[in-house]
C-alpha positions as CSV (number, residue, x, y, z in Angstrom):
1,M,-0.4,0.0,-0.1
2,A,2.6,2.4,1.2
3,S,4.4,2.3,-2.4
4,F,1.3,2.7,-4.4
5,Q,0.4,5.8,-1.5
6,E,4.0,6.8,-3.4
7,G,3.5,6.7,-6.7
8,L,0.3,8.2,-6.7
9,S,1.6,11.0,-5.1
10,E,4.5,11.1,-7.1
11,A,2.4,11.5,-10.2
12,L,0.5,14.1,-8.9
13,A,3.0,16.1,-8.1
14,L,4.5,15.7,-11.7
15,A,1.3,17.0,-13.0
16,W,1.8,20.2,-10.8
17,R,5.3,20.6,-11.9
18,R,4.0,20.4,-15.9
19,R,1.1,22.8,-15.5
20,E,2.5,25.1,-12.1
21,A,4.3,27.9,-14.5
22,A,0.9,28.6,-16.4
23,V,-1.4,28.4,-13.9
24,R,0.9,31.0,-11.9
25,D,0.9,33.1,-15.4
26,Q,-2.4,33.0,-15.9
27,G,-3.8,33.5,-12.6
28,L,-6.0,30.7,-12.7
29,E,-7.7,29.6,-9.2
30,A,-9.5,26.5,-11.5
31,F,-7.7,23.8,-13.9
32,R,-7.0,20.0,-14.6
33,L,-5.0,18.6,-12.7
34,I,-4.9,14.7,-14.2
35,H,-6.0,14.8,-17.6
36,G,-6.1,10.5,-17.5
37,Q,-3.8,8.3,-19.2
38,A,-2.0,12.1,-20.5
39,D,-1.0,12.4,-16.9
40,G,-0.7,8.7,-16.5
41,L,-3.4,7.8,-14.5
42,A,-6.0,6.5,-16.8
43,G,-9.4,6.5,-15.7
44,L,-9.1,9.2,-13.1
45,E,-9.6,13.2,-13.9
46,I,-9.0,15.7,-11.2
47,E,-9.4,19.4,-11.1
48,A,-9.3,22.2,-9.2
49,Y,-11.3,24.6,-8.0
50,G,-9.9,27.6,-5.6
51,G,-8.9,24.9,-3.0
52,S,-11.2,22.1,-3.4
53,W,-10.9,19.4,-5.4
54,L,-13.5,17.5,-7.9
55,A,-11.9,13.8,-8.6
56,T,-13.6,11.5,-11.2
57,L,-13.6,8.5,-11.3
58,E,-14.1,6.9,-14.8
59,S,-12.7,3.5,-13.9
60,E,-13.9,1.3,-11.2
61,K,-10.3,0.3,-10.1
62,W,-10.2,3.6,-8.6
63,L,-13.4,3.3,-6.2
64,G,-11.0,1.5,-3.6
65,A,-8.3,4.5,-3.8
66,M,-10.7,7.1,-2.9
67,P,-8.1,7.6,0.5
68,A,-5.3,7.1,-1.3
69,L,-6.1,9.9,-3.3
70,E,-7.4,12.4,-0.6
71,R,-4.0,12.0,1.0
72,A,-2.1,12.8,-1.7
73,L,-4.2,16.0,-2.5
74,S,-3.5,16.8,1.2
75,E,0.2,16.7,0.4
76,L,0.1,18.8,-2.6
77,Q,-2.7,20.9,-0.7
78,D,-0.4,23.9,0.5
79,R,1.6,24.0,-2.5
80,I,-0.8,25.0,-4.7
81,F,-3.6,26.5,-2.4
82,P,-2.1,27.8,0.2
83,R,-3.7,28.8,3.1
84,R,-7.2,27.3,2.0
85,S,-8.4,24.2,3.1
86,G,-10.3,22.7,0.4
87,R,-12.3,19.5,0.2
88,V,-11.9,16.8,-2.0
89,H,-15.4,15.7,-3.6
90,F,-15.6,12.1,-5.7
91,V,-18.1,11.7,-8.4
92,A,-18.5,8.1,-10.6
93,N,-18.7,8.8,-14.0
94,L,-19.0,5.1,-14.9
95,P,-21.6,2.9,-17.7
96,G,-24.7,3.3,-15.7
97,R,-23.3,4.7,-12.4
98,R,-23.0,8.9,-12.4
99,E,-23.5,9.7,-8.8
100,P,-21.2,11.6,-5.8
101,L,-19.2,9.5,-3.7
102,G,-17.8,9.5,0.0
103,S,-18.5,11.9,2.5
104,A,-18.2,15.2,1.7
105,E,-21.1,17.1,1.7
106,P,-21.8,19.2,-2.4
107,E,-20.0,22.9,-2.5
108,I,-20.9,25.7,-4.0
109,L,-17.6,28.2,-4.2
110,E,-16.6,30.4,-6.8
111,V,-13.1,30.9,-9.1
112,A,-11.8,33.2,-11.0
113,E,-11.0,32.7,-15.3
114,D,-9.2,35.8,-16.3
115,G,-10.6,38.6,-14.4
116,L,-14.5,36.9,-14.3
117,R,-15.8,35.0,-11.7
118,F,-17.4,31.8,-12.3
119,E,-20.0,30.2,-9.4
120,V,-19.6,25.9,-9.2
121,A,-21.2,23.5,-7.6
122,L,-18.9,20.1,-6.6
123,G,-19.8,17.2,-5.5
124,R,-23.0,16.6,-7.2
125,G,-22.2,15.1,-10.6
126,P,-19.3,15.0,-12.9
127,H,-20.1,18.9,-14.1
128,S,-19.2,21.5,-11.6
129,G,-20.9,24.3,-13.9
130,L,-17.4,25.5,-15.0
131,F,-16.3,23.6,-17.8
132,L,-12.5,23.9,-17.8
133,D,-11.7,22.4,-21.7
134,Q,-13.5,25.6,-23.2
135,R,-11.0,28.2,-21.5
136,E,-9.8,29.3,-25.2
137,N,-12.5,29.4,-26.7
138,R,-13.7,31.9,-23.8
139,R,-11.3,33.8,-24.1
140,E,-11.6,34.0,-27.8
141,A,-15.4,34.6,-27.7
142,R,-14.8,37.6,-25.6
143,R,-12.2,38.6,-27.9
144,L,-15.1,38.6,-31.1
145,S,-17.9,39.6,-28.9
146,E,-17.0,43.9,-29.3
147,G,-20.6,45.8,-30.7
148,R,-21.5,42.6,-31.9
149,R,-25.4,40.3,-31.2
150,C,-24.3,37.1,-29.8
151,L,-27.0,34.5,-29.4
152,N,-25.4,31.4,-27.2
153,L,-27.3,27.9,-27.9
154,F,-27.2,25.4,-25.5
155,C,-25.7,27.9,-23.4
156,Y,-26.1,26.0,-19.8
157,T,-24.6,27.8,-17.5
158,G,-23.6,30.5,-19.2
159,S,-19.3,30.9,-19.1
160,F,-19.6,31.9,-22.8
161,S,-22.3,34.7,-22.7
162,I,-20.1,35.9,-19.5
163,A,-17.5,35.7,-21.9
164,A,-18.9,38.2,-24.4
165,L,-20.8,40.4,-22.1
166,A,-17.3,41.1,-20.6
167,G,-15.7,41.4,-24.7
168,G,-18.2,44.7,-24.7
169,A,-21.4,42.1,-26.8
170,E,-24.2,44.4,-27.5
171,E,-26.6,42.0,-26.6
172,V,-26.7,38.4,-25.7
173,V,-28.8,36.3,-26.0
174,S,-28.7,32.7,-23.9
175,V,-31.1,29.9,-24.9
176,D,-31.3,26.7,-22.7
177,L,-34.3,24.3,-21.7
178,S,-33.4,24.2,-18.2
179,K,-35.0,27.2,-16.0
180,K,-32.3,26.0,-13.6
181,A,-29.1,26.5,-15.4
182,L,-30.5,29.9,-17.0
183,A,-30.5,30.8,-12.9
184,W,-27.3,30.0,-12.7
185,L,-26.4,32.1,-15.5
186,D,-27.9,35.2,-13.6
187,R,-25.7,34.4,-10.0
188,N,-22.6,34.7,-13.1
189,R,-24.3,38.1,-14.6
190,E,-24.2,39.6,-10.8
191,L,-21.2,38.2,-9.7
192,N,-19.5,40.3,-12.8
193,G,-21.6,43.4,-12.3
194,F,-23.5,42.1,-15.6
195,A,-26.4,42.3,-14.4
196,D,-27.3,45.4,-16.0
197,R,-26.2,44.5,-19.7
198,R,-28.2,43.6,-22.0
199,C,-28.8,40.1,-21.8
200,R,-31.5,38.0,-22.6
201,N,-32.9,34.4,-21.1
202,R,-34.7,32.0,-23.4
203,A,-35.9,28.7,-21.6
204,E,-36.8,27.0,-24.5
205,D,-36.0,24.0,-27.2
206,A,-33.4,25.2,-28.5
207,W,-34.6,24.5,-32.5
208,D,-37.6,25.6,-31.3
209,F,-35.9,28.7,-31.0
210,L,-34.0,28.2,-34.1
211,A,-37.1,28.2,-36.5
212,K,-39.0,30.9,-34.9
213,A,-35.7,33.3,-34.7
214,T,-35.7,32.2,-38.3
215,K,-39.1,33.2,-39.4
216,R,-38.7,37.1,-37.3
217,G,-35.5,37.2,-39.6
218,E,-33.1,37.6,-36.4
219,R,-29.6,38.1,-37.1
220,F,-26.7,37.1,-35.1
221,D,-22.7,38.6,-35.3
222,L,-21.3,35.7,-32.9
223,I,-23.5,32.5,-33.1
224,L,-21.9,30.2,-30.2
225,V,-22.9,26.0,-30.0
226,D,-21.2,24.2,-27.6
227,P,-24.7,21.1,-27.1
228,P,-25.1,17.8,-25.4
229,S,-24.2,15.1,-27.3
230,F,-27.6,13.7,-26.5
231,G,-30.8,15.1,-24.9
232,R,-34.2,15.0,-25.2
233,G,-36.6,18.5,-25.1
234,P,-40.4,18.5,-25.8
235,K,-41.3,17.4,-28.7
236,R,-37.9,15.5,-29.7
237,A,-34.8,13.8,-28.9
238,F,-31.7,15.1,-29.9
239,N,-28.6,13.3,-31.1
240,L,-25.7,14.9,-32.8
241,G,-24.4,12.6,-34.3
242,R,-26.9,12.4,-36.0
243,D,-28.6,15.8,-35.8
244,L,-24.6,17.9,-37.0
245,E,-25.8,18.3,-39.9
246,A,-29.4,20.2,-38.8
247,L,-28.2,22.0,-36.3
248,V,-25.1,23.5,-37.6
249,G,-27.8,24.8,-41.3
250,G,-30.1,26.3,-38.4
251,A,-27.8,28.2,-36.5
252,A,-25.9,29.1,-39.9
253,A,-29.4,30.6,-41.2
254,L,-29.1,33.5,-38.6
255,L,-25.6,34.9,-38.7
256,S,-24.8,38.5,-40.3
257,R,-22.4,39.1,-43.5
258,Q,-19.1,38.5,-42.1
259,G,-20.3,36.8,-39.0
260,W,-18.8,33.9,-36.8
261,L,-20.2,30.9,-36.3
262,F,-18.6,28.7,-33.4
263,L,-19.2,24.9,-32.7
264,S,-17.8,22.6,-30.3
265,I,-18.3,19.1,-29.7
266,N,-17.4,16.0,-27.0
267,L,-18.4,13.3,-28.9
268,E,-16.0,10.0,-28.7
269,A,-17.4,7.9,-31.2
270,L,-17.1,10.9,-34.1
271,K,-13.6,11.5,-34.4
272,A,-11.8,14.4,-35.5
273,G,-11.5,13.9,-39.6
274,E,-15.2,13.1,-39.3
275,F,-16.5,15.7,-37.4
276,R,-14.3,18.2,-39.8
277,R,-15.7,16.6,-42.8
278,R,-19.1,16.2,-41.9
279,L,-18.3,20.0,-40.7
280,K,-16.8,21.7,-43.5
281,S,-20.1,19.7,-46.1
282,A,-22.9,21.0,-43.6
283,L,-21.0,25.0,-43.6
284,Q,-20.9,25.2,-47.6
285,A,-24.2,25.1,-47.8
286,S,-24.7,28.6,-45.8
287,G,-21.3,29.9,-48.2
288,L,-19.5,29.4,-44.6
289,G,-15.8,27.4,-44.2
290,I,-13.7,26.9,-41.2
291,A,-11.6,29.9,-40.2
292,K,-9.4,28.6,-37.4
293,E,-9.5,25.9,-34.5
294,I,-8.1,26.8,-31.3
295,P,-6.0,23.7,-29.6
296,L,-7.1,22.5,-26.1
297,P,-5.3,24.2,-22.8
298,F,-2.5,23.8,-21.6
299,D,-4.1,21.3,-18.8
300,F,-5.5,18.5,-21.3
301,P,-2.4,16.9,-22.6
302,T,-3.8,14.6,-25.3
303,A,-2.0,11.1,-24.6
304,G,-0.2,9.7,-27.8
305,G,-1.4,8.7,-30.2
306,A,-5.5,9.8,-28.9
307,E,-7.4,12.4,-30.4
308,P,-8.5,15.4,-28.2
309,H,-11.8,14.4,-26.7
310,L,-12.9,17.4,-27.4
311,K,-13.5,18.8,-31.1
312,S,-14.7,22.5,-32.1
313,A,-14.1,25.0,-34.6
314,W,-14.7,29.0,-35.3
315,C,-16.3,29.3,-38.5
316,R,-17.4,32.1,-40.9
317,G,-18.4,33.4,-44.5
318,F,-20.8,35.7,-46.0
319,P,-23.8,33.4,-46.1
320,H,-26.4,36.2,-46.5
321,S,-26.4,39.1,-49.0
């Protein structure tokens, strides 16, 4: 047991050494410490949130290692977050089993990213409310949003909406079927002093919104689309693998001349090459093309021979005369 504990502590310490300079330089309070096999710990993901930790177990072999993981993280605590006493939250993300583990009570806290504040919830499930792998794309959205009318489709807790508001967006329309997610977005707005900015929340199915907005002749200069892989609305089920082209076409129909369309997916079954091929084909019908692809952040390294889990593209063109 001692050798296992020592090896685990060494692996976490090595992962921190790889990330420390970037975390310090960027002033991050939230980052991924362990990214599975890329950090030599397949089936394990660990994220830091301002002194607390979210450990997601994606392999049953880690279920019995929770005490060892907690000890190893405790050893790192003072080096990473001095003078902060956080908690370790364990969550299972296994086939047929997605649930909190251990004795830690769920925790609500705030973390900083690029001068912005976000509310996160730890210990409720695999997601904290802030997708750390979208950090670079949030920065791009902030850079591109000044003076633009923005649409955030499948907005969830609204981190892209907050980035667009911080960048000086003229208006942000945030669409999600979940009223709880939109309430979370409103709390994030208040944390950042954006309560009075032009931001409209729409609690409705994304497909319904696209259809109605098209009939109204609405146009957006920046459209952000980060959908779930699967979902069920009031009228239809959503399957990203099946519905990718329809989603791209529906969003592109609302894009203004010289506007930007961002699309991101996290669907392992759809490989990067196939994603680009299908996306390019769908974009072509609207006169759009892929303009840039931004790599994953430094704390999401890719294991040798593996594909990045997240696939995304920034697209633009001249779909309307």
